[in-house]
C-alpha positions in Angstrom: 3.6 -31.4 46.1 5.0 -29.6 43.1 8.7 -28.8 42.7 9.7 -25.2 43.1 11.8 -23.3 40.5 15.0 -23.6 42.7 14.5 -27.3 43.0 14.1 -27.7 39.2 17.3 -25.7 38.8 18.9 -28.0 41.3 17.9 -30.9 39.0 19.6 -29.2 36.0 22.8 -28.8 38.1 22.4 -32.4 39.2 22.4 -33.7 35.6 25.4 -31.6 34.8 27.3 -33.0 37.8 26.5 -36.5 36.3 28.2 -35.7 32.9 25.1 -34.6 31.0 26.2 -31.5 29.2 23.5 -31.1 26.5 20.5 -28.9 27.4 18.0 -31.0 25.4 18.9 -34.2 27.3 19.1 -32.3 30.6 15.6 -31.1 30.1 14.3 -34.6 29.3 16.0 -36.0 32.4 14.9 -33.1 34.6 11.3 -33.8 33.5 11.6 -37.5 34.3 13.2 -36.9 37.7 10.6 -34.3 38.6 7.8 -36.6 37.8 9.4 -39.4 39.9 10.0 -37.1 42.8 6.4 -35.9 42.8 5.3 -39.5 42.7 7.5 -40.4 45.7 6.1 -37.5 47.7 2.6 -38.8 47.2 3.5 -41.8 49.4 6.4 -40.3 51.5 5.3 -36.8 52.2 8.0 -36.2 54.8 10.9 -37.2 52.5 13.3 -34.3 51.7 13.9 -33.1 48.2 17.4 -34.4 48.1 16.4 -37.9 49.4 13.6 -38.1 46.9 15.9 -37.0 44.1 18.5 -39.6 45.0 15.7 -42.2 45.1 14.6 -41.2 41.7 18.2 -41.3 40.4 18.7 -44.9 41.6 16.1 -46.0 39.0 18.7 -45.2 36.3 20.9 -48.1 37.6 24.6 -48.4 38.2 25.7 -46.3 35.2 23.3 -43.5 36.0 22.5 -41.3 33.0 25.1 -43.0 30.7 22.7 -45.4 29.1 20.3 -42.6 28.3 23.1 -40.4 27.0 24.3 -43.2 24.6 20.8 -43.8 23.3 20.3 -40.1 22.6 23.7 -39.9 20.9 22.7 -42.8 18.6 19.4 -41.2 17.8 20.9 -37.8 17.0 23.6 -39.4 14.9 21.0 -41.3 12.9 19.1 -38.0 12.4 22.3 -36.3 11.2 23.0 -39.1 8.7 19.4 -38.8 7.5 20.0 -35.1 6.8 23.2 -36.1 4.9 21.4 -38.7 2.9 18.5 -36.3 2.0 20.9 -33.6 0.8 23.0 -36.1 -1.1 20.0 -37.5 -3.0 19.3 -33.9 -4.3 22.6 -34.0 -6.2 21.3 -36.8 -8.3 18.2 -34.9 -9.5 18.0 -32.0 -11.8 19.3 -29.3 -11.8 22.1 -30.4 -9.4 22.7 -33.6 -11.3 24.5 -31.5 -14.0 27.0 -30.3 -11.4 27.5 -33.9 -10.1 28.1 -35.2 -13.7 30.6 -32.3 -14.3 32.5 -33.1 -11.1 32.6 -36.8 -12.0 33.9 -36.1 -15.6 36.6 -33.8 -14.4 37.8 -36.4 -11.9 37.5 -39.2 -14.4 39.5 -37.4 -17.1 42.1 -36.4 -14.6 42.6 -40.0 -13.4 42.7 -41.2 -17.1 45.6 -38.9 -17.8 49.4 -39.6 -17.5 49.4 -37.5 -14.3 46.7 -39.5 -12.7 48.5 -40.4 -9.4 49.8 -36.8 -8.9 46.3 -35.3 -9.6 44.6 -37.8 -7.2 47.1 -36.9 -4.4 46.6 -33.2 -5.2 42.8 -33.5 -5.1 42.8 -35.1 -1.7 45.5 -32.8 -0.4 43.3 -29.8 -1.3 40.3 -31.4 0.4 42.5 -32.0 3.4 43.3 -28.3 3.6 39.7 -27.4 3.1 38.6 -29.8 5.9 41.1 -28.4 8.4 40.1 -24.8 7.6 36.4 -25.5 7.8 36.8 -27.6 11.0 38.5 -24.7 12.8 35.9 -22.3 11.4 32.9 -24.4 12.5 34.4 -25.1 15.9 34.7 -21.3 16.4 31.1 -20.8 15.3 29.9 -23.5 17.7 31.7 -21.8 20.6 30.1 -18.5 19.6 26.7 -20.0 19.4 27.1 -21.7 22.8 28.3 -18.4 24.4 25.3 -16.6 22.9 22.6 -19.1 24.0 24.5 -20.4 27.1 23.2 -23.9 26.1 24.7 -26.8 24.3 22.4 -28.9 22.1 23.4 -32.4 21.0 22.4 -32.1 17.4 24.0 -28.7 17.2 27.3 -30.1 18.4 27.1 -33.0 15.8 26.4 -30.5 13.0 29.4 -28.3 13.8 31.9 -30.8 15.1 31.3 -34.3 13.9 32.0 -33.7 10.2 35.5 -32.5 10.9 36.4 -35.5 13.0 35.1 -38.1 10.6 36.6 -36.4 7.6 40.1 -36.1 9.2 40.0 -39.8 10.0 39.3 -40.6 6.4 41.8 -38.1 5.0 44.5 -39.6 7.3 44.6 -42.5 4.8 45.9 -40.0 2.2 49.5 -41.5 2.5 48.1 -44.7 1.1 47.8 -43.1 -2.3 51.6 -42.9 -2.5 51.7 -46.7 -2.5 49.5 -46.9 -5.6 51.3 -48.2 -8.7 51.0 -46.1 -11.8 49.8 -49.2 -13.6 46.6 -49.1 -11.6 45.4 -46.1 -13.6 45.5 -48.1 -16.8 42.7 -50.3 -15.5 39.4 -48.6 -16.6 37.4 -50.3 -13.8 39.7 -49.0 -11.1 39.6 -45.5 -12.6 35.8 -45.6 -12.8 35.6 -46.8 -9.2 38.0 -44.1 -7.9 36.1 -41.5 -9.9 32.8 -42.5 -8.4 34.2 -42.7 -4.9 36.0 -39.3 -5.2 32.8 -37.7 -6.5 30.7 -39.0 -3.6 33.5 -38.0 -1.2 33.6 -34.4 -2.6 29.8 -34.1 -2.3 29.9 -35.5 1.2 32.5 -32.9 2.2 30.5 -30.1 0.7 27.3 -31.1 2.3 28.9 -31.7 5.7 30.9 -28.5 5.9 28.7 -26.0 3.9 25.1 -27.0 3.4 24.1 -28.6 6.7 25.8 -26.0 8.9 24.1 -23.2 6.9 20.8 -25.0 7.6 21.5 -25.5 11.3 19.0 -23.0 12.5 16.2 -24.6 10.5 17.2 -28.2 11.5 17.5 -27.3 15.2 14.1 -25.6 15.3 12.5 -28.7 13.7 14.2 -31.0 16.2 13.8 -28.8 19.3 10.5 -26.8 19.5 12.0 -25.0 22.5 15.1 -24.0 20.6 15.6 -20.3 20.2 18.9 -18.7 19.5 
């Protein structure tokens, strides 16, 4: 026996009822459940669809789909980090290397000045404003995309929402800069280290909030062949 279209839709609803919100994972689980149900029907032909479905679901164990969900989240997070790394490496090759060096020199000269502490705090305060603004903007875009497609894809959610969360956590450490002694900036090694970190941080923010969201369509089509917005 083969599942009917209403029964397949029932499986989609079933996965949503068990806290699977992302369409890509729903599709994978529906395919798995459908194959199991059809296998069960080969030996138990009189078993109802609901009983066969529940029997197939029991194979996922006590925690149901949670283990599968966690594995998929780890996989998508690794994929997202890979995208970040690929984009970051481009800023250390020509012609983008020139921009990277320019950003580093501006930060380094600023931290070498008598106003180093104030300039450092101001630099991160500006990034904080940028992060909040872009986080709100990307969240709005994500809602619009979801409303348009009526589907939520895990990688899409990571692209449009994860950057803001991780950046805000890091920027929450901004008050720590107030505890810095002015004497710290007289140490060339500390200034060099802060300059390198700040440059990388600036590039990470730009890649997370500008480059990758602008490439979302391409990345999602590569990841999900069935994706079409």
